[in-house]
KEKE-3310 file (N, C-alpha, C; in steps of 0.2 Angstrom, whole numbers, plus 5000, padded with zeros to 4 digits):
npx = (5568:5576:5579:5585:5589:5587:5598:5595:5596:5593:5581:5579:5572:5568:5575:5564:5556:5568:5568:5555:5553:5562:5560:5549:5558:5564:5578:5589:5597:5607:5609:5622:5628:5635:5646:5649:5652:5646:5635:5616:5612:5600:5599:5610:5606:5594:5595:5603:5614:5628:5631:5646:5646:5655:5647:5629:5627:5633:5632:5639:5646:5635:5630:5638:5639:5625:5628:5637:5629:5619:5628:5632:5622:5608:5597:5590:5574:5567:5570:5571:5568:5559:5561:5559:5568:5576:5570:5573:5586:5581:5574:5584:5592:5582:5577:5593:5596:5584:5573:5558:5548:5539:5544:5551:5563:5557:5545:5546:5546:5530:5530:5541:5541:5531:5519:5519:5514:5498:5493:5492:5482:5472:5468:5464:5451:5451:5453:5463:5474:5477:5491:5509:5524:5539:5546:5548:5551:5542:5531:5529:5524:5514:5505:5502:5497:5485:5480:5482:5486:5488:5503:5510:5526:5538:5549:5546:5552:5554:5558:5548:5543:5554:5564:5553:5541:5529:5521:5517:5514:5520:5534:5536:5537:5545:5559:5557:5559:5573:5580:5578:5579:5573:5568:5559:5561:5555:5537:5523:5509:5492:5486:5480:5467:5468:5467:5478:5474:5479:5479:5483:5491:5495:5498:5496:5505:5498:5488:5479:5472:5479:5480:5474:5471:5473:5477:5475:5480:5484:5491:5499:5512:5522:5519:5524:5538:5540:5537:5544:5542:5532:5515:5500:5494:5485:5476:5465:5448:5449:5440:5426:5426:5419:5422:5437:5440:5436:5442:5456:5456:5453:5465:5476:5468:5474:5489:5491:5495:5505:5513:5515:5519:5511:5506:5497:5492:5480:5471:5460:5445:5447:5437:5427:5434:5432:5435:5440:5432:5421:5419:5428:5428:5437:5455:5468:5484:5499:5506:5514:5524:5527:5533:5523:5530:5541:5532:5523:5518:5520:5510:5498:5498:5497:5485:5477:5479:5489:5504:5511:5525:5525:5514:5517:5527:5523:5515:5525:5529:5521:5509:5498:5488:5489:5494:5484:5470:5460:5458:5453:5446:5454:5455:5460:5475:5487:5500:5508:5520:5531:5538:5556:5563:5550:5543:5535:5519:5517:5526:5539:5539:5528:5519:5522:5518:5503:5498:5499:5503:5498:5506:5511:5522:5539:5548:5564:5565:5581:5590:5590:5578:5569:5562:5550:5543:5545:5553:5551:5545:5526:5517:5501:5485:5468:5451:5439:5438:5435:5443:5455:5457:5459:5470:5479:5478:5484:5498:5504:5501:5505:5516:5511:5498:5496:5488:5489:5475:5463)
npy = (5390:5386:5373:5365:5351:5341:5327:5316:5305:5294:5290:5278:5279:5290:5300:5303:5312:5324:5321:5323:5336:5341:5336:5344:5355:5363:5369:5356:5355:5344:5339:5330:5318:5306:5301:5307:5296:5284:5287:5280:5278:5284:5292:5301:5304:5315:5325:5343:5348:5340:5341:5336:5333:5330:5328:5331:5333:5345:5360:5370:5365:5363:5375:5380:5373:5376:5390:5390:5387:5396:5407:5403:5399:5408:5416:5405:5394:5383:5374:5358:5342:5331:5324:5319:5320:5330:5342:5352:5359:5360:5374:5381:5383:5389:5402:5409:5410:5416:5412:5414:5402:5389:5383:5390:5393:5395:5389:5377:5372:5368:5358:5350:5344:5334:5338:5352:5349:5344:5354:5361:5354:5352:5368:5363:5359:5346:5332:5324:5311:5313:5320:5323:5332:5325:5330:5329:5314:5313:5318:5310:5297:5304:5307:5294:5288:5295:5292:5281:5261:5255:5268:5277:5283:5291:5301:5317:5326:5318:5307:5296:5278:5277:5276:5272:5269:5255:5254:5246:5245:5251:5244:5242:5256:5262:5258:5264:5278:5277:5276:5288:5304:5317:5328:5336:5333:5320:5313:5308:5299:5296:5279:5276:5262:5262:5260:5269:5281:5288:5304:5311:5319:5334:5351:5367:5383:5394:5385:5376:5362:5350:5337:5322:5307:5292:5282:5265:5258:5243:5239:5246:5260:5259:5244:5239:5240:5234:5220:5216:5223:5216:5221:5229:5237:5249:5257:5269:5276:5293:5302:5298:5296:5304:5310:5308:5315:5328:5330:5330:5342:5352:5351:5353:5368:5373:5371:5379:5374:5375:5373:5360:5343:5331:5324:5316:5308:5299:5293:5281:5276:5258:5254:5260:5273:5279:5296:5300:5296:5288:5274:5269:5285:5299:5304:5316:5310:5312:5325:5327:5338:5331:5318:5306:5289:5275:5262:5272:5282:5274:5266:5276:5282:5266:5266:5277:5279:5287:5299:5305:5311:5320:5325:5332:5339:5347:5357:5364:5372:5375:5378:5372:5355:5349:5337:5323:5332:5328:5316:5298:5288:5269:5258:5247:5246:5236:5235:5223:5218:5206:5198:5201:5186:5176:5162:5157:5151:5150:5150:5161:5161:5153:5164:5172:5163:5159:5171:5176:5192:5201:5205:5220:5225:5218:5214:5216:5226:5239:5235:5246:5252:5240:5239:5245:5241:5229:5213:5204:5212:5213:5220:5224:5222:5227:5226:5223:5228:5215:5204:5207:5204:5189:5189:5192:5184:5173:5177:5183:5171:5163:5148:5143:5143:5156:5173:5192:5202:5208)
npz = (5011:5025:5037:5051:5056:5070:5073:5064:5061:5071:5079:5068:5057:5055:5045:5037:5039:5035:5020:5016:5017:5008:4998:4993:4992:5003:5012:5019:5036:5042:5060:5069:5078:5076:5063:5048:5038:5043:5041:5037:5018:5016:5024:5022:5008:5010:5016:5015:5018:5032:5047:5058:5076:5090:5103:5104:5118:5119:5119:5112:5103:5095:5093:5088:5074:5071:5068:5058:5048:5047:5043:5031:5022:5027:5035:5048:5048:5053:5067:5070:5079:5081:5094:5109:5119:5113:5113:5123:5117:5103:5106:5113:5103:5093:5103:5101:5086:5085:5079:5069:5070:5081:5098:5112:5126:5136:5136:5139:5154:5154:5146:5149:5163:5172:5183:5177:5166:5170:5175:5164:5157:5166:5164:5153:5153:5156:5167:5179:5188:5206:5212:5219:5222:5227:5239:5250:5261:5272:5268:5255:5261:5269:5257:5250:5260:5258:5244:5243:5239:5226:5222:5208:5205:5198:5187:5186:5179:5163:5150:5143:5150:5157:5175:5181:5195:5203:5217:5228:5243:5259:5265:5249:5245:5254:5253:5237:5240:5248:5236:5226:5227:5238:5234:5225:5209:5208:5205:5214:5209:5209:5208:5190:5187:5171:5153:5139:5128:5114:5107:5092:5079:5068:5066:5059:5057:5062:5072:5066:5061:5053:5053:5062:5072:5081:5095:5101:5118:5123:5130:5146:5145:5157:5159:5147:5148:5162:5154:5146:5136:5131:5118:5115:5103:5093:5078:5080:5076:5080:5075:5077:5091:5102:5115:5115:5107:5109:5122:5118:5107:5116:5125:5115:5109:5124:5126:5116:5101:5089:5072:5074:5076:5087:5099:5112:5129:5137:5149:5149:5159:5165:5177:5190:5200:5214:5214:5207:5194:5182:5174:5161:5160:5154:5158:5160:5154:5149:5138:5123:5111:5098:5086:5087:5094:5090:5077:5077:5066:5056:5055:5055:5042:5037:5040:5036:5023:5018:5019:5032:5037:5025:5025:5036:5032:5024:5029:5038:5026:5016:5023:5026:5021:5009:5000:5007:5008:5013:5021:5026:5037:5035:5040:5054:5062:5069:5082:5084:5098:5103:5120:5123:5130:5131:5130:5114:5111:5095:5084:5078:5061:5058:5063:5052:5041:5046:5044:5032:5018:5023:5034:5038:5044:5050:5060:5069:5083:5087:5102:5112:5112:5111:5123:5124:5114:5109:5105:5095:5084:5074:5062:5058:5046:5048:5045:5052:5069:5080:5074:5077:5091:5089:5080:5091:5100:5093:5089:5103:5111:5125:5128:5140:5141:5143:5138:5132:5139:5131)
capx = (5568:5581:5577:5589:5584:5593:5600:5591:5599:5591:5580:5582:5566:5569:5576:5559:5554:5571:5565:5550:5557:5570:5557:5548:5564:5566:5587:5586:5604:5607:5617:5621:5637:5637:5651:5644:5653:5644:5626:5614:5610:5593:5600:5612:5602:5588:5598:5606:5622:5628:5637:5646:5647:5656:5640:5623:5626:5639:5629:5645:5647:5629:5628:5643:5635:5620:5631:5639:5622:5617:5634:5632:5612:5605:5591:5586:5566:5562:5574:5567:5569:5554:5562:5557:5574:5582:5566:5576:5591:5578:5573:5588:5594:5576:5581:5599:5596:5580:5569:5553:5543:5541:5544:5557:5567:5552:5540:5548:5543:5524:5529:5543:5538:5523:5517:5517:5507:5493:5491:5488:5477:5465:5466:5456:5445:5451:5456:5471:5476:5479:5499:5511:5530:5541:5551:5551:5550:5535:5525:5526:5520:5508:5502:5503:5492:5479:5478:5480:5492:5495:5505:5516:5533:5543:5553:5544:5555:5557:5557:5545:5544:5559:5564:5546:5539:5521:5523:5512:5514:5525:5541:5541:5540:5553:5566:5560:5563:5579:5586:5577:5581:5567:5570:5555:5566:5550:5532:5518:5502:5486:5487:5474:5465:5465:5473:5481:5472:5480:5475:5491:5493:5499:5494:5502:5506:5490:5487:5473:5472:5478:5478:5472:5470:5474:5479:5471:5487:5481:5497:5502:5519:5525:5519:5526:5545:5540:5534:5550:5542:5526:5510:5496:5492:5480:5474:5458:5446:5447:5433:5423:5427:5418:5427:5442:5439:5435:5448:5461:5454:5456:5470:5479:5470:5477:5496:5495:5500:5508:5518:5520:5517:5507:5503:5494:5492:5475:5469:5452:5446:5444:5434:5425:5438:5432:5439:5443:5426:5417:5423:5424:5430:5443:5458:5475:5491:5505:5507:5522:5525:5534:5529:5524:5537:5539:5533:5515:5519:5520:5503:5493:5501:5491:5475:5473:5483:5490:5511:5512:5528:5524:5508:5519:5533:5519:5513:5529:5532:5514:5505:5493:5489:5489:5492:5480:5466:5453:5462:5447:5450:5455:5459:5463:5483:5489:5506:5509:5527:5534:5543:5561:5564:5546:5541:5527:5514:5520:5535:5540:5537:5520:5516:5521:5514:5496:5496:5503:5500:5493:5510:5513:5530:5541:5555:5566:5568:5586:5589:5592:5572:5563:5559:5542:5541:5545:5561:5551:5536:5523:5511:5494:5479:5461:5445:5436:5441:5437:5451:5461:5458:5460:5477:5481:5479:5488:5503:5506:5496:5513:5515:5508:5493:5492:5490:5487:5469:5462)
capy = (5388:5381:5368:5362:5343:5337:5320:5315:5297:5290:5284:5277:5279:5299:5303:5302:5318:5326:5318:5327:5342:5341:5334:5352:5362:5364:5365:5353:5352:5339:5341:5324:5315:5299:5302:5306:5290:5280:5288:5277:5281:5288:5299:5309:5311:5316:5332:5347:5347:5337:5343:5331:5335:5324:5326:5335:5337:5350:5365:5374:5362:5363:5382:5382:5369:5381:5399:5391:5386:5402:5409:5400:5400:5414:5416:5399:5396:5381:5371:5352:5334:5326:5320:5324:5321:5337:5350:5359:5359:5367:5379:5386:5387:5395:5407:5411:5411:5420:5408:5413:5398:5384:5383:5393:5390:5399:5384:5369:5368:5366:5352:5341:5342:5331:5341:5357:5347:5344:5361:5363:5349:5358:5373:5363:5357:5338:5330:5321:5309:5318:5320:5328:5334:5322:5335:5326:5307:5311:5322:5305:5294:5307:5305:5286:5287:5298:5290:5271:5259:5258:5273:5278:5286:5295:5309:5326:5327:5312:5301:5288:5276:5275:5276:5274:5264:5256:5254:5244:5245:5254:5242:5244:5264:5264:5255:5267:5284:5278:5276:5292:5309:5322:5336:5338:5329:5315:5315:5302:5301:5290:5273:5276:5259:5262:5261:5274:5282:5296:5309:5312:5325:5337:5355:5373:5389:5396:5383:5373:5353:5348:5328:5320:5302:5290:5274:5264:5255:5240:5237:5253:5259:5254:5237:5237:5238:5226:5213:5217:5225:5212:5226:5227:5243:5249:5265:5270:5284:5297:5309:5295:5294:5308:5312:5309:5320:5332:5332:5333:5347:5359:5353:5358:5374:5375:5371:5384:5369:5378:5371:5353:5337:5333:5315:5318:5303:5303:5288:5278:5272:5253:5253:5264:5274:5286:5301:5300:5294:5282:5267:5275:5290:5302:5307:5318:5311:5319:5328:5327:5341:5328:5314:5298:5286:5268:5262:5275:5287:5269:5264:5281:5280:5264:5266:5283:5280:5293:5300:5306:5314:5320:5331:5336:5345:5352:5359:5371:5371:5375:5378:5365:5351:5348:5330:5322:5337:5325:5308:5296:5281:5264:5252:5245:5242:5234:5234:5217:5216:5200:5200:5196:5177:5173:5155:5155:5144:5149:5152:5169:5159:5150:5168:5174:5160:5162:5179:5180:5194:5206:5208:5225:5228:5213:5219:5215:5234:5240:5234:5252:5253:5235:5238:5249:5241:5220:5213:5203:5215:5210:5226:5219:5228:5221:5227:5221:5225:5209:5202:5210:5199:5184:5188:5192:5175:5170:5182:5182:5168:5159:5140:5141:5147:5164:5179:5199:5204:5217)
capz = (5018:5029:5041:5053:5062:5074:5074:5056:5060:5073:5078:5064:5051:5054:5040:5033:5040:5031:5015:5014:5015:5003:4990:4994:4990:5005:5013:5026:5038:5049:5065:5073:5083:5072:5057:5041:5033:5046:5041:5029:5012:5015:5031:5018:5004:5013:5019:5010:5021:5036:5054:5064:5082:5094:5107:5105:5126:5120:5117:5110:5095:5090:5090:5080:5070:5067:5066:5050:5042:5045:5040:5024:5019:5028:5042:5047:5048:5056:5070:5073:5078:5083:5098:5116:5121:5111:5113:5126:5113:5099:5109:5115:5097:5091:5105:5099:5082:5085:5072:5071:5073:5086:5105:5114:5133:5139:5135:5141:5156:5154:5141:5152:5169:5170:5185:5174:5163:5175:5175:5156:5157:5171:5159:5146:5158:5159:5175:5179:5194:5210:5214:5224:5219:5230:5243:5255:5262:5277:5263:5252:5266:5268:5251:5250:5265:5256:5237:5246:5235:5222:5219:5206:5206:5193:5187:5185:5171:5160:5144:5141:5159:5162:5181:5184:5202:5205:5224:5232:5250:5262:5262:5244:5246:5260:5248:5231:5243:5249:5231:5224:5229:5238:5231:5223:5204:5208:5204:5214:5207:5212:5202:5188:5182:5166:5148:5137:5122:5114:5101:5088:5073:5064:5067:5055:5060:5064:5077:5062:5063:5046:5052:5067:5072:5089:5098:5107:5119:5128:5138:5148:5143:5162:5158:5142:5151:5165:5152:5143:5127:5126:5121:5108:5103:5086:5077:5080:5072:5084:5073:5080:5098:5105:5121:5117:5102:5112:5124:5112:5104:5120:5125:5110:5114:5128:5124:5109:5098:5083:5068:5080:5079:5094:5104:5118:5129:5140:5153:5151:5165:5165:5181:5193:5205:5219:5216:5197:5189:5182:5169:5153:5159:5152:5159:5156:5156:5147:5133:5119:5105:5094:5082:5092:5093:5085:5072:5076:5059:5050:5055:5053:5034:5034:5044:5031:5016:5019:5022:5039:5036:5019:5029:5042:5030:5021:5036:5037:5019:5014:5032:5023:5018:5000:4997:5009:5011:5015:5026:5028:5039:5031:5043:5060:5061:5075:5082:5092:5102:5108:5123:5126:5134:5133:5126:5113:5106:5090:5082:5073:5054:5060:5060:5045:5037:5046:5041:5025:5014:5028:5041:5035:5045:5052:5063:5075:5084:5093:5109:5115:5109:5111:5130:5124:5105:5108:5103:5088:5079:5068:5063:5053:5045:5049:5044:5060:5076:5085:5073:5082:5098:5085:5079:5098:5102:5089:5090:5109:5117:5127:5128:5146:5138:5144:5133:5135:5138:5125)
cpx = (5573:5577:5584:5587:5590:5594:5593:5592:5597:5583:5578:5577:5567:5570:5570:5556:5559:5571:5561:5549:5559:5564:5553:5552:5565:5577:5586:5595:5603:5613:5617:5628:5638:5641:5646:5647:5651:5636:5624:5612:5606:5594:5604:5610:5595:5590:5603:5612:5621:5631:5639:5648:5650:5651:5636:5620:5629:5637:5633:5645:5640:5629:5635:5643:5630:5622:5632:5632:5619:5621:5632:5626:5608:5602:5589:5578:5564:5571:5570:5572:5566:5555:5560:5563:5579:5575:5567:5583:5587:5576:5577:5594:5589:5578:5587:5599:5588:5573:5563:5546:5545:5543:5550:5557:5560:5546:5540:5545:5537:5527:5534:5544:5530:5518:5513:5511:5501:5489:5488:5483:5472:5464:5461:5453:5446:5455:5460:5472:5477:5488:5501:5520:5534:5546:5552:5546:5542:5530:5525:5523:5513:5502:5498:5495:5484:5476:5477:5486:5485:5498:5509:5521:5538:5545:5547:5544:5557:5555:5549:5543:5549:5560:5558:5544:5532:5524:5518:5511:5520:5532:5540:5540:5544:5559:5565:5562:5569:5585:5583:5580:5574:5569:5567:5558:5558:5542:5527:5513:5500:5486:5479:5472:5463:5468:5472:5477:5474:5478:5483:5487:5495:5494:5498:5505:5501:5486:5482:5477:5472:5479:5478:5471:5472:5476:5478:5479:5485:5485:5498:5509:5526:5525:5524:5535:5544:5540:5538:5549:5534:5520:5507:5495:5489:5477:5468:5455:5444:5442:5429:5422:5428:5421:5430:5444:5441:5440:5456:5461:5455:5461:5477:5477:5474:5485:5496:5497:5500:5513:5521:5517:5516:5507:5502:5492:5485:5475:5463:5449:5443:5438:5434:5432:5435:5437:5441:5438:5425:5420:5419:5426:5437:5447:5465:5478:5498:5505:5516:5521:5530:5528:5529:5527:5536:5537:5526:5513:5517:5511:5497:5492:5495:5485:5476:5475:5484:5500:5510:5517:5526:5518:5513:5525:5529:5518:5517:5531:5527:5510:5500:5494:5488:5486:5488:5474:5460:5453:5454:5450:5450:5452:5460:5469:5484:5495:5506:5516:5528:5539:5549:5560:5557:5544:5534:5524:5514:5523:5533:5536:5531:5517:5516:5517:5506:5495:5499:5499:5496:5496:5512:5519:5531:5547:5557:5572:5574:5586:5589:5583:5568:5561:5551:5541:5539:5552:5558:5542:5534:5518:5505:5489:5472:5456:5440:5438:5442:5445:5455:5464:5462:5467:5482:5484:5482:5496:5507:5505:5505:5510:5510:5502:5490:5492:5487:5478:5467:5455)
cpy = (5386:5380:5367:5357:5342:5331:5316:5306:5292:5296:5284:5277:5287:5302:5303:5311:5324:5325:5322:5332:5344:5341:5341:5356:5365:5365:5362:5351:5350:5341:5334:5322:5306:5303:5303:5299:5286:5279:5284:5282:5286:5296:5302:5309:5315:5325:5335:5346:5344:5339:5338:5335:5328:5324:5330:5338:5343:5355:5369:5372:5361:5370:5383:5379:5374:5390:5395:5390:5391:5408:5409:5400:5405:5413:5408:5400:5392:5378:5364:5347:5330:5320:5322:5325:5329:5344:5353:5362:5363:5372:5383:5388:5390:5402:5412:5412:5417:5418:5409:5410:5392:5389:5386:5390:5392:5392:5377:5364:5364:5358:5348:5341:5339:5335:5349:5353:5347:5350:5363:5358:5352:5363:5372:5358:5348:5336:5325:5317:5313:5315:5324:5326:5328:5328:5334:5317:5306:5313:5315:5298:5295:5305:5298:5285:5289:5295:5281:5268:5255:5265:5273:5285:5288:5303:5314:5327:5322:5310:5294:5284:5273:5278:5278:5268:5263:5252:5253:5242:5248:5251:5245:5254:5266:5264:5260:5274:5285:5277:5283:5297:5313:5328:5341:5335:5324:5315:5310:5304:5293:5284:5275:5266:5259:5257:5267:5273:5289:5299:5312:5317:5329:5347:5362:5378:5394:5391:5376:5367:5353:5341:5325:5312:5302:5284:5272:5258:5249:5240:5246:5255:5256:5246:5235:5235:5233:5221:5212:5217:5222:5219:5224:5235:5246:5257:5264:5278:5287:5302:5306:5295:5304:5316:5313:5313:5329:5337:5334:5340:5354:5356:5356:5366:5378:5377:5378:5381:5373:5376:5365:5349:5335:5325:5318:5311:5304:5292:5286:5276:5262:5248:5260:5266:5280:5291:5305:5300:5289:5280:5271:5281:5294:5306:5309:5314:5312:5321:5328:5333:5338:5321:5308:5294:5277:5269:5267:5278:5281:5269:5269:5282:5273:5262:5270:5283:5285:5292:5304:5313:5318:5329:5336:5343:5347:5358:5367:5374:5378:5381:5375:5360:5348:5342:5323:5325:5334:5316:5305:5288:5274:5256:5251:5243:5243:5232:5227:5216:5210:5203:5197:5190:5174:5168:5157:5150:5144:5153:5159:5166:5155:5157:5170:5170:5160:5168:5180:5182:5200:5207:5212:5227:5220:5213:5219:5223:5232:5238:5239:5252:5247:5234:5242:5247:5233:5220:5209:5209:5214:5217:5223:5226:5222:5228:5228:5222:5219:5206:5204:5207:5193:5183:5190:5186:5171:5169:5180:5178:5164:5151:5138:5140:5154:5169:5186:5200:5208:5217)
cpz = (5021:5035:5044:5058:5065:5077:5069:5058:5066:5081:5070:5056:5051:5049:5036:5031:5035:5022:5012:5012:5009:4996:4991:4991:4997:5007:5020:5029:5041:5053:5069:5076:5080:5063:5054:5035:5037:5045:5035:5024:5013:5021:5024:5013:5006:5017:5015:5012:5028:5042:5057:5069:5087:5101:5105:5114:5123:5117:5111:5103:5092:5088:5085:5073:5065:5064:5060:5045:5042:5043:5032:5020:5020:5034:5042:5050:5055:5061:5072:5075:5080:5088:5103:5118:5121:5109:5116:5120:5108:5101:5110:5108:5093:5096:5102:5092:5079:5077:5074:5072:5080:5094:5108:5123:5137:5142:5139:5147:5159:5150:5144:5159:5171:5177:5182:5168:5164:5174:5169:5155:5161:5169:5153:5149:5157:5164:5172:5185:5200:5211:5218:5221:5228:5235:5251:5259:5268:5272:5256:5256:5267:5260:5248:5255:5261:5249:5241:5238:5231:5220:5214:5208:5200:5191:5184:5178:5170:5154:5145:5148:5161:5172:5183:5190:5201:5212:5227:5239:5253:5262:5255:5244:5251:5255:5239:5235:5245:5241:5227:5228:5231:5238:5227:5214:5203:5208:5207:5212:5210:5205:5197:5183:5178:5159:5144:5129:5120:5107:5101:5082:5072:5064:5060:5060:5064:5070:5073:5063:5057:5045:5058:5068:5079:5088:5103:5112:5124:5134:5139:5147:5152:5163:5153:5146:5155:5160:5146:5135:5125:5125:5114:5110:5095:5085:5078:5077:5074:5083:5075:5086:5101:5110:5122:5114:5105:5117:5121:5110:5108:5124:5120:5109:5119:5129:5118:5105:5094:5080:5071:5076:5085:5094:5110:5122:5138:5143:5151:5153:5165:5169:5184:5197:5208:5217:5211:5193:5187:5174:5162:5152:5156:5156:5157:5159:5155:5139:5129:5112:5099:5091:5087:5090:5089:5080:5071:5071:5056:5049:5056:5045:5034:5035:5039:5025:5014:5021:5026:5038:5029:5022:5035:5039:5025:5024:5038:5030:5015:5020:5029:5020:5013:4998:4998:5012:5015:5019:5028:5032:5036:5032:5049:5057:5068:5077:5090:5092:5107:5112:5123:5128:5135:5127:5124:5109:5098:5087:5078:5065:5055:5058:5055:5043:5038:5042:5035:5023:5018:5035:5034:5038:5050:5054:5070:5079:5088:5099:5114:5115:5111:5118:5129:5117:5106:5104:5097:5088:5073:5068:5055:5053:5044:5047:5050:5068:5081:5080:5076:5087:5095:5085:5085:5101:5099:5090:5096:5111:5118:5128:5135:5145:5141:5140:5136:5135:5134:5124)
residu = (MET:ASN:ILE:ILE:PHE:ILE:SER:PRO:ASN:PHE:PRO:LEU:HIS:PHE:TRP:ASN:PHE:CYS:ASP:ARG:LEU:ARG:ARG:LEU:GLY:ALA:ASN:VAL:PHE:GLY:ILE:GLY:ASP:CYS:PRO:TYR:GLU:SER:LEU:ALA:GLY:GLU:VAL:ARG:SER:SER:VAL:THR:GLU:TYR:TYR:HIS:VAL:THR:SER:LEU:GLU:ASP:TYR:SER:GLN:VAL:TYR:ARG:ALA:ALA:ALA:TYR:TYR:ALA:TRP:LYS:TYR:GLY:LYS:ILE:ASP:HIS:VAL:GLU:SER:GLN:ASN:GLU:TYR:TRP:LEU:ALA:LEU:GLU:ALA:ARG:LEU:ARG:ASP:ASP:PHE:ASN:VAL:PRO:PHE:GLY:LEU:ARG:SER:LYS:ASP:MET:ALA:ALA:LEU:GLN:ARG:LYS:SER:GLN:MET:LYS:LEU:ALA:TYR:LYS:ALA:ALA:GLY:VAL:LYS:THR:ALA:GLY:TYR:ARG:LEU:ILE:GLU:SER:ARG:ALA:GLY:ALA:ARG:GLU:PHE:ALA:SER:TRP:ALA:GLY:TYR:PRO:VAL:ILE:ILE:LYS:PRO:ASP:ARG:GLY:VAL:GLY:ALA:SER:HIS:THR:TYR:LYS:VAL:THR:ASN:ASP:GLU:GLU:LEU:ARG:LYS:VAL:LEU:GLN:GLU:ILE:PRO:ALA:ASP:GLY:SER:TYR:ILE:MET:GLU:GLU:TYR:VAL:PRO:GLY:HIS:VAL:GLU:THR:PHE:ASP:GLY:ILE:THR:ASN:ALA:ASP:GLY:ASN:VAL:LEU:PHE:TYR:THR:GLY:GLN:VAL:MET:ALA:VAL:THR:PRO:LEU:ASP:MET:LEU:SER:GLY:ALA:GLY:GLU:ASN:VAL:SER:TRP:THR:GLN:PRO:VAL:GLU:LYS:VAL:ASP:ASP:LEU:ARG:ASP:ALA:GLY:PHE:ARG:THR:LEU:LYS:ALA:PHE:ASN:VAL:ARG:SER:ARG:PHE:PHE:HIS:PHE:GLU:PHE:PHE:ARG:LEU:ASP:GLU:ASP:LYS:ALA:GLY:LEU:GLY:ARG:ARG:GLY:ASP:ILE:LEU:GLY:LEU:GLU:VAL:ASN:LEU:ARG:ALA:PRO:GLY:GLY:TYR:ILE:PRO:ASP:LYS:MET:ASP:TYR:ALA:TYR:ASN:VAL:ASP:VAL:TYR:GLN:ILE:TRP:ALA:GLU:SER:LEU:VAL:TYR:GLY:GLU:ASN:ARG:SER:PHE:PRO:HIS:PRO:VAL:PHE:GLN:SER:TYR:VAL:THR:HIS:PHE:GLY:ARG:GLY:ALA:GLY:ASN:GLU:TYR:LEU:HIS:SER:ALA:ASP:GLU:VAL:ARG:ARG:GLU:PHE:GLN:GLY:ARG:ILE:LEU:ILE:ASP:ARG:GLU:PRO:PRO:LYS:ALA:ILE:SER:GLY:GLY:MET:GLY:SER:GLN:VAL:PHE:VAL:LEU:ARG:SER:GLN:ASP:PRO:ASP:ASP:ILE:ARG:ARG:GLN:ALA:ASP:PHE:ILE:LEU:ARG:HIS:LYS:ASP:GLY:SER:VAL:ILE:ARG:ILE)
# end
């Protein structure tokens, strides 16, 4: 089996996807913009061969790399990246090299435009927040009048929470409308008073789910960025959360997800809101057909005592989950992200002493991605969900006494 993997060196842990494929006997061909001599040893050993391009944005260079691999090794079976930013690049290569599995360019609109995601959620019978594409400033003001403040403004096609605005009054709306184009490239949504819960997993070529779980995100992605990355999120056994599981499986069917890692985001209402639903109701937020970001794959592994990189590799090579066919939830695994510049009651060393033997991950993420993860990350395991609150109180309480409510 011949598999092209785009940018195996970034994010830093993505070499694991390539490594598991190679262990199963697949040829893994890396294409990236990092010179070979600068690659980490784990990346070098995880690929069969690596082709350096000066820019992954230059399709002619990427095409030549893929053509070289096809000439040297034969037909390409899969093109992957597990990175939302490169989904369109993956699809274009599949088109040009007639790759039998995976998304094509015609599928991109529904996966990269938030307005199109809402239509797919509707097809799945999952409600979403009201929205309007900003095609005129008058239309934006009209929507704000209908929805009431606050409203959310963000790119219709975008990655994560970047360039997202929470607008609370007419003056803020006026300023934002001066900064963004009124050409339909931005979307306006009514504000949802809730937190994010995800439905994550892996499917095979027949669309069968080989593994699934989810995360509770006590802090929304937008609030993470405004709080310099301070956040709390933990695994939850979605198999026991009926409404989220059912909405997730309906969404999988609506998007016809095959041979993919998936990461679906839902809002759960924290209070009643007229027109949206009652406290506890589920609303569709975003669909991502790639592995969830940050340390979530590691959290999955710890929570279920599995290797999700291995499960994903087996989904491509065997079409089944051979190594972990019956995963069982073992423990809650929580990501605590400290915000840059915040003053905390307890030092990092005090956290290490307090939770000695229970810390699974203790890292300072690269600044390029710390806005959504935290400048200092601690990942801990818990058997009791109430223990998450106790851990949060110790790790995230500020010197002024304030702490994230979860």
